[in-house]
C-alpha positions in Angstrom: 88.4 113.3 136.7 91.7 112.1 136.0 91.6 108.2 136.8 90.4 106.4 133.4 88.5 105.3 135.4 86.6 107.1 136.2 85.3 108.0 132.7 82.5 107.6 131.0 82.7 104.6 128.2 82.5 106.9 124.8 85.6 108.6 126.5 87.1 105.4 127.7 86.3 104.6 123.7 88.3 107.7 122.3 91.4 106.6 124.8 91.7 103.2 123.4 90.6 104.7 120.0 93.9 106.8 120.6 96.1 105.4 122.1 95.7 102.4 119.3 96.7 104.9 116.6 99.3 106.0 118.8 97.8 109.0 119.9 99.4 110.0 123.7 95.9 112.6 125.3 94.0 113.2 128.6 91.2 113.7 128.4 89.4 116.6 131.1 85.4 116.2 131.3 84.6 119.9 132.5 81.7 120.5 134.0 80.0 122.2 131.1 79.3 122.0 127.8 81.4 121.4 124.7 78.5 120.1 122.8 79.4 123.6 120.9 83.0 125.4 119.7 82.0 128.5 121.5 81.0 126.5 124.1 84.2 124.2 124.2 86.4 127.7 123.5 85.1 128.7 126.5 85.1 125.8 128.6 88.8 125.1 127.0 90.4 128.6 127.5 91.0 129.1 123.3 90.0 130.2 120.6 87.0 129.0 119.2 89.7 128.9 116.0 90.9 126.6 118.1 88.3 123.3 118.5 88.4 121.0 116.0 85.1 120.0 115.3 84.3 116.4 114.4 81.7 117.1 110.9 79.5 114.2 109.8 78.5 114.3 106.2 77.8 111.7 103.5 77.8 111.4 100.5 74.0 112.0 98.5 74.8 109.4 96.1 77.7 107.0 97.4 76.3 106.9 101.6 79.8 107.0 101.7 80.3 108.9 105.5 82.9 111.2 105.8 84.5 112.6 109.0 85.0 115.9 108.1 87.7 118.0 111.0 87.0 121.8 110.9 88.1 124.0 113.1 85.4 126.4 115.1 85.5 129.3 113.0 85.2 127.7 109.8 82.3 126.3 107.5 82.1 123.3 105.5 81.9 125.1 100.9 79.5 122.2 100.6 78.7 123.5 97.6 82.8 123.4 96.7 82.8 119.7 98.0 82.3 118.1 94.1 85.9 118.9 93.8 86.8 117.8 97.5 84.9 114.1 96.8 83.7 113.7 93.4 80.3 114.2 94.8 77.9 116.3 96.4 77.4 116.1 100.8 74.5 115.5 102.7 73.9 116.1 106.8 72.6 113.0 108.5 70.5 113.0 111.3 71.3 112.1 114.8 70.7 108.3 114.9 72.2 107.8 111.6 75.4 109.4 112.7 75.5 107.4 116.3 74.9 104.6 113.5 78.3 105.5 111.5 80.4 106.8 114.9 79.8 105.4 117.8 78.9 108.8 119.4 76.1 111.3 119.2 77.0 114.4 117.7 77.7 117.5 120.3 81.2 115.2 121.1 81.7 113.2 118.1 85.7 112.8 118.5 87.8 112.9 116.1 88.4 108.9 116.2 87.8 106.3 117.9 85.3 105.7 115.9 83.0 101.8 115.3 84.7 102.0 112.3 87.2 103.5 110.0 86.4 107.2 108.2 87.7 108.5 106.4 88.9 112.0 107.5 89.7 115.3 105.9 91.0 118.3 108.0 91.0 122.0 107.7 93.6 123.2 106.9 93.2 126.5 109.2 93.3 123.9 112.1 97.5 123.3 111.0 98.1 127.3 112.0 97.6 126.4 115.3 99.6 125.3 117.8 97.4 123.8 120.0 93.7 122.2 119.7 90.6 120.7 121.2 89.1 118.2 119.9 85.7 116.4 121.5 86.1 113.2 123.7 83.2 111.0 122.7 80.6 113.1 125.1 78.8 117.3 125.3 81.2 118.0 127.4 84.7 115.9 127.4 87.6 117.4 125.2 91.3 116.6 124.8 93.8 118.4 123.9 96.4 117.8 120.8 98.6 119.4 117.9 97.6 119.1 114.6 100.6 117.3 113.7 99.9 114.7 115.9 96.1 114.3 115.4 96.8 114.6 111.5 98.9 111.5 111.6 96.9 109.4 114.1 93.7 110.1 111.7 95.4 109.9 108.3 93.2 112.8 107.7 93.7 114.3 104.1 94.5 118.1 104.6 91.2 120.7 103.0 90.3 123.7 102.9 86.7 123.9 104.4 
């Protein structure tokens, strides 16, 4: 889909969020699912490591929401979270994730959320020239550079 008007509403919110933050993107709606990092890599023709997974966590004690942009091959070291976040992290269920972000799991983008989220970016993603991220639906993605995504999201670098 090339015309912005043809994009689903969720994708339009991502596009608006990116534009607001000075990030120029082109959203691609794929024929196949991009819900998992493996699916997205196959659809985008890149490595799984180049997929920026948008993972939502909440602080166990404060319930503060955090967005972690993690390389598709990495898992978040939840045991090491206390050193980074000052508290243990929990994975919220689908309804809570949607309330926090405005998007369903499987299509959560790195920006365009219903409210600002403290965002962290996996150091591993910074080693690529190009990365891909979800664009609001389970089959929509966009390509960017790690540096541009870092700047647009004002993320804090961390090691997943």
